N, C-alpha and C positions, 0 to 999 in steps of 0.2 A: 616519358609516357604517363607515369603516375601523376606527376605534377599537373600535366595538362588535363588529366581526367578530373582532378580535384578542382582545378580552376574553372572548368566548364560547368561544374555542379555546385560550386560553393555558395551561390546565392539562393539555392533551393533549400538550404538547411532551415530557414524560417518557415517555409511551407511544411517541411517535415515536422517541425515542432508543433505547428498548429494541428496537423493531422494526428500527431501523437496525442495531443490534448483531447481531441474528440474521441479517439479510441479509448483512452484512459477513462473518460467520463462516462462510458456506458458498459464497461466490462466488469464492474464490481458487484455482480449479482450475489456473490457470497456474503456481502455485507448486509443484505436485506433478508437474511434467513429468518429473522423474527417475523417477517410479514407472512410467510407461508408455512412456518414451522407448526403452528396450531393445526392447520389443515392436514399437513403431513402426519402429525401425531394422531389425529382422530381417524383419518382414512386408513391408516396402517395399524391402528390399535397399539401404539407404542406407549410404554411408560417413560418417565423422564430419563432414566438411565439409558434406555435404548435410543431415545431421541438424541441425547448427548453423544452417544457412540456414533450415530450417523453423522452428526454435525462435525465431529472430529475428523472424519474422512473428507469433509468439505475443507476443513482447515489444512489437512495434509495435502490435498490436491492444490489448494491455492498457494502453498508455500514450498512444495517439493518441486522446485523448478530446475533441478540439476539437468534434466533431459533437455529442457528448453535452452539452458545455458550452453550445453554441449552442441546442440544443433546450431545455435547462434555462432559459436566458435567455428564450426565447420563451414557455415555459409560465408562468414566474414573472412575466412582464411582462403577462400577461392582466389584464383589468379585475378579475377575481376571482383575485388573485395568491395567495390562501391556499387555493386549491382543491387537488384531489388530482392529483398528477403521474402519472396512469396511463399517459399516452403514453410517458413516459421509461422506465417499468418494463416495459411491454409490448414495446417495441423491444429492450430488453436481453434479456428472456426469450426472444424469438423468435430473436435472433442467437445466443445461447448454445446453444440447443437444436439449431439447424441445424448450427452448426460442429462441436460434439462428436459429433452423430449421424452426420454424414458421415465423420468420422474413424473412428468405430467401424465403420461399414459397410466402410470400406477395410481396416481392420486384420483383421477377421474374414473378409474375402473375399467379402462379399455384393455388392460392386460391383467392377468391374475396377480394377486398381491405377491410381490417378489419377496423372497427370503431377505432377512436383514443384511447378510453379507453382500447380496446382489445390489440392494439399495445403496449400500456403502460404495460399491463400485460406480453406480450412476452418479452419486454425489461427488466422488473423487474426480470423475471425468468432467463434470460440469464446472467444478472450481479450478481444476488443473489447466483448463483452457486459457485462463487469464495470465498464466505464467509465461506463455509464449509471446503474447502481445506486450506484456509488462517488461520482460527481459529485453526485447528488441528496442522498445521505446526508450527505456532508461539508459541502456548502454550506448545506443546511438546518440542520444542527446549529450551524454557525458563526453563522448569523443567529438561531437560537433562544437561543443562549447567548453574546451578544456580549462579555461580560466575561471569558469563559474559553475563548476560541477555541483556544488551544494545547492545553488539556486535552481538549476535545471532538474536535478533529482527531486528537489522539493516540489517543483511544479508538476512533474510527472506523477510522483507518489501522492501529491496533494489532490490532483484531479481524480486519481483512483480512489482515494478516501472519500472524496466528495461525491463520487458516483452513486454511493448508497442513497444519499439525499435526492440526487437527480432522478434515479430510477423510482424512488418512492413517489416523487411528483408525477412521473409517468403513470404509476399505478393509480394514484388518486384521480388523475385526469381521465383515465380510460378504463380502468379495471377495478375500481373501488368496490369492495364487497365480493369480489370474485378472484381470490388468490390463486386458484387453479389455472385460470386463463393467464394470470401474470407469470406463472411458471412457463407457460408456452411462449410468452413474449420474451422471456429470458433465453429461450432456445433460439429464437429467430433474430431479434434486434442486434445483439452484439456481433453475431456471425455476419450478418448482412453489412453492417457499418464497417467492420474491420476489413472485409474482403473488398469493399468499395474504395477504401482509403489506403490499402497496403502499398500501392505503387508510389505513394507520395513520401513514405517514410524511408528516406535514403541517408546513407552515411556520407557526409560531405563536410569534414572538419575545416574550420577556418577561424581566424581571430581578427576582429576589427575594433576600433575605438568606440563604435556605436553599440557593441554587444550589450553592455550594461543598461543603456537607455531602453533598448527594445525589450530586454528581459524584464526590466522594471515595469514597462507598460503591460506586459502579459501578466506580471505578478499583481498589478493593480486590478486588472480584469478579474483574476481569480478571487481576490479578496472581495470585490464588489459582488461577484456571483455568490460567494459564501454568505455575505451579509444579506443579500436579497433572499436567499433560501431560508436563512434564520428568521427574517421578518415574516415571511410567508408561514413558516411553521408556528410562530408565536400567534399570528392572527388565526390560523386554523384551530388553535387550541382555545381561542376565545369565541369565535363566531363560526357558523356553518357556511361554507362557500357554496353558492349555487353553481350549477353546471357551467354557465357562461364564464363565471369568475375563475373556475379551475382551468378552463380552456385558455383564458387570457393569461393566467400565471404561467401556463406551459409555453405559450407563444413568447412571452417575455424571457423565459428561460432559454429558449432557442436563440433569441436575440443576443443574450449574453455569450452564448457558446459560439456565435458567429464572429465576435470581436477579435479573437486571436488570429483569424484569417485576415482581417483588415490590417492588424499590426504586422503580420507576416508580409503582406503585400507592400506596405510602406517600407519595411526593412529591406525587402528584396530590391526595391527601386533605388534606395539610398546606398546600398552596399556595393562597392566596386570589388569584384572578385580578383584575387591574386593568388598565385601559387604559394603553398607552404613549403619552404625549403627543407625544414626539419622540425618535427614536433619537439616540444619541451621534454627532455628525458625524464623518465619516472625514477624516483629514488626508491631503492629497496632498503628495507630496514632489517637488520639482522637480529638474531635472537637476544643479543645482549645489549641492544640499544645503541650500537655504534653505527655510524654512517660510513659507507664505503668511500674511499678517496675519490673514485670516479663513479658517477652514477651509471647504473646498468641500463642497457638498451632493451633488456628483456624484462618481461613480466613473469611473476611466479604462476605456475599452473596449480591446479587444485591439490595435487599430491605434495608439491613443494610447500604450499601455504599451510596444509594440514599438519606439517611437521613443526610448525612454529607455535610457540606458546600464545602469541597474540591472536592467532586464529581461534584457539579454544577459549581464550578470555572473552573474545567477541561473541563466540557461540553461547557461552554460559550466560553472558549478559542478556542476549536475546531470548534465551530459554526462560529466564526469570521475568523479564519485562514484557515481551510479546506474549508469552504464554498466559500470564495473569491478565493482561489486557484483553486478549481475545476471549478468554474464558468469561469475562464480564459481559461482552456483547452477545455471546452465544446464549447466555441465560437471562438476557434482558426481559424477555416476555414473561417468564416465570417469576423473575425478581420483582417486576412491577406488579404482577398479579398478587404476589404474596403480601405486598405492602398496600394493596387496595387501589392501585391505579387502573383505570379502565383501558379498554383497547386503544382508544384514540390517543390517550396520554402515553401509552407504551410506544405506539407508532411514532409519536412526536419525539420521544426519547431516542428511538433508533435513528431518526433523521438527524436530530441534534448531535448524536454521536458521530455521524458522518461529517458534520461541519466541524466539530472539535478535532476530529481526526485530521481533517484537511488543514486546519490552522496549525496543528502540531507538525504535520509533514512539511508544509510550505514554510512555516515560521522557523523550524529547526534548520532547514536547508539555508534559508536566507540569512538568518542570524549567525549561524556557524561560519558562513562565508565572511560575514562582516567581522566577527570576533577573531577569526584566524588572520585576516588581512590587516586589521587595524590594531588589534590588541595582542595578537600572538597566542590566543587561547585555543587549544586544540578541540576537535570535535568530540573526542571521548569525554572531555570535561562537560560539554553540553549534555551528553548522554547521561552522565552521572547525575546532573541536576534534574533531568527529566524523570529518572527512576526514583529519586528522592520525593519528588512531587507526586508521582504515581502511588507511592507508599501511603501518603496522606490521603489520597483519593479513595483507596481501598478501605482505609479505616473509617472514613466518613460514610461510605456505603454500608459498611458493617454495623454501624451504630443504629441505623434505622430511624433517625429523627425525621420530623416532617420536612419534606423537600430535600431530603438527603440525596436522592437519585440525581436531581438536577445539578447539585454542586459536585457530587462525587464523579458523575460521568463526564463533567467538563474536564476535571483534572486527569482522570484516567484516559479519556479520549485524546486529549492534547498530547499527553506523554506517550501513549501508544503510537500515535502518528509520528511523533518526533523520532522514535527509534527506526521507523521505516524509511525516513529520509536520511538519517545519520549513518545507518549501517552500510548501505551501498556505497556512499561517498567515502567512508573510512576504508572500506574494502579496496576501492579504486586507488586510494592514496598509498596504502601500506603494501598492497600486493600487485598493483599495476592494473591497466585497463584491458590488456590483451585477453585475459581469461576472467575478467571481472564478472561476466554473466554467470559462469559456472561457479565461481567461488562464492559470490554473494547469495546465489540460490542454495548452495550447500549450507551456508550459515543460516539461511532462512528456514531450514528444516527444524531448527530449534523452536520455531513458533508452534507448529502442530504437536511436537513432542511435549512441550510444556503445557499446551492447551489440553492434550489428552489426559495427562495426569491431573491437572487442576480442575478441568471441567467435568470429566467422567468420574475419576476416583475420589476427588475432593468434593466439588459442588454437587454432582449428581448423586453420589453415595450418601452424603449428609442430608441432602434434600429429601430423598426417598425415606431415609430413616426418620426424619422429623415429621414427614407426612403421615407415617404410620403404615402398618401392613394393610394392604388392600386399598389404599388411597393413592391416587395419582397426583393430587394437588395438595399444597401446603400453604397455610395462611398465617402471617405474623412475622415479626422481626426475627424470631428464632430460626426461621427457615434457612437464612443465608448468613447469619451473624458470624458463626464460627468459620465458615468457608472464607469470608472476606478478610477476616483477621489472619487466616493462613496465607491468603494471597498478598496481604500487606507485608508479611514476613518474607515471602519469596521475593517480592520486588525490592525489598530492602537489601537482601543478599545480592541482587543484581546491581544495586547501587555500589556496594562495596567492591564487586568485581570490576565495575566500570572505572572506579577510582584507581585500581591497580593498573588497568590498561592506560589510563591517563598518565600516570607517573612513568610507565614504561616507554611511552611514545612522545613525551613532551619535548625531548631533545630533537627527535626526528622531525616534529612539526615545526620547530624553530628553524631547522635547516630548510624545510619545504618553503617556508615564508621567504627566507633569504634568497633561496635559489629562484623562486618565481619573481622576486623583485629584480634580481640581477638579469634574469631572462627578459623581463619587460623592458628594462633600460637598454639592453643590447638590441632589442628590436627597434 
């Protein structure tokens, strides 16, 4: 019964991938906070400390996805586990609409100015909505393409990172100079698109010899889209686009986003569905680095995973790396202002951050797949390298020399994105895929925790101190220098913890490579 169900749906996994890409490409409103944060700050009379506090609840919402992970587990554990996850998508759509809609009402003055705690609740709901879509898309794709988990996670997380640049192009084409209307658009567009496409995102695992070729084609499309957006951003920084040119660039953007459907259609026609007799068993890694004689058929749940040292090593690594990276983007507007960048250049930096974020997410997934299969190098090793490079990026930003933001944000953006691709994949490999959504969302809580400390109590506190009593703005290199040297130290500590995780799991990953090789030969 189950085999026939998989067989009847197996050729729709490519359509599911294309639909997931579209959803991921428009749900990243939290990455465009710098576009509307000045309006939020002035309309609500916030100082920088208060604005950073509100932004942290955005980060908490975007990363506290344990509820979405548990909901995914409940839905996928139903007897008809290959059914449509409409509950997950509807909850996300409703949360996103309510959060952004009430923020918009407050900004335009249609409701009385809400207390700061209530605004934090609105921001939390707005950002938390993306965890529902993101959890389902990522975990579904990992199970649909078990042999290329790094690549598909890189694609899903990559398009989520790229969504910031995509949404900013929407802003420039239709809402430029009116950030309050842009907030209303964030309430409507992601909810409408996700509800329209949710029936296409189905769980239908399979393996064919053509998987790599079709995934490579989608990867090429994503790279071309990122390159196109980067070219547009550079041109916008040099010349002023007339209205017709902005409309043309937006239509071209839609053309790029339509290409995954074309690839999905071709893959569906070429792929001959066949039942999967038995999935490759997941290997469980015990606390001391030994591999069980017989692979377990069960995946760890959250409580079991939380008892292992590897869980907390991964958590601390994310605390340091993601926390310092997100603290950077949250303060990009004020950082650029302090160094004399105008609003246009700051918006360009925010968009470029999304592109570097994409390259980090996609590149880390694809490269880690290659290194694991061809060189036997584990994903924690790639994570350690990313954190070392991020340390350098924070130092460059802290020095304040001319053009430092362009160089520093490239490094920090790529390395921040790399962690978002590597962490879910490492989670699925070490702890299994059955409870992957819950476990990796629990680890992702490290992101807002680290961001809260580094953004509010380090950057926000030092910024307000440097600005002086009674002043909301600070100008000069000194405004952020000490803060980013502290961020560099934190990311370096994350590098050391990632190295520990690498040494603890290197034997395990060697066994994973050998087991996958034997499994492929047996097939």
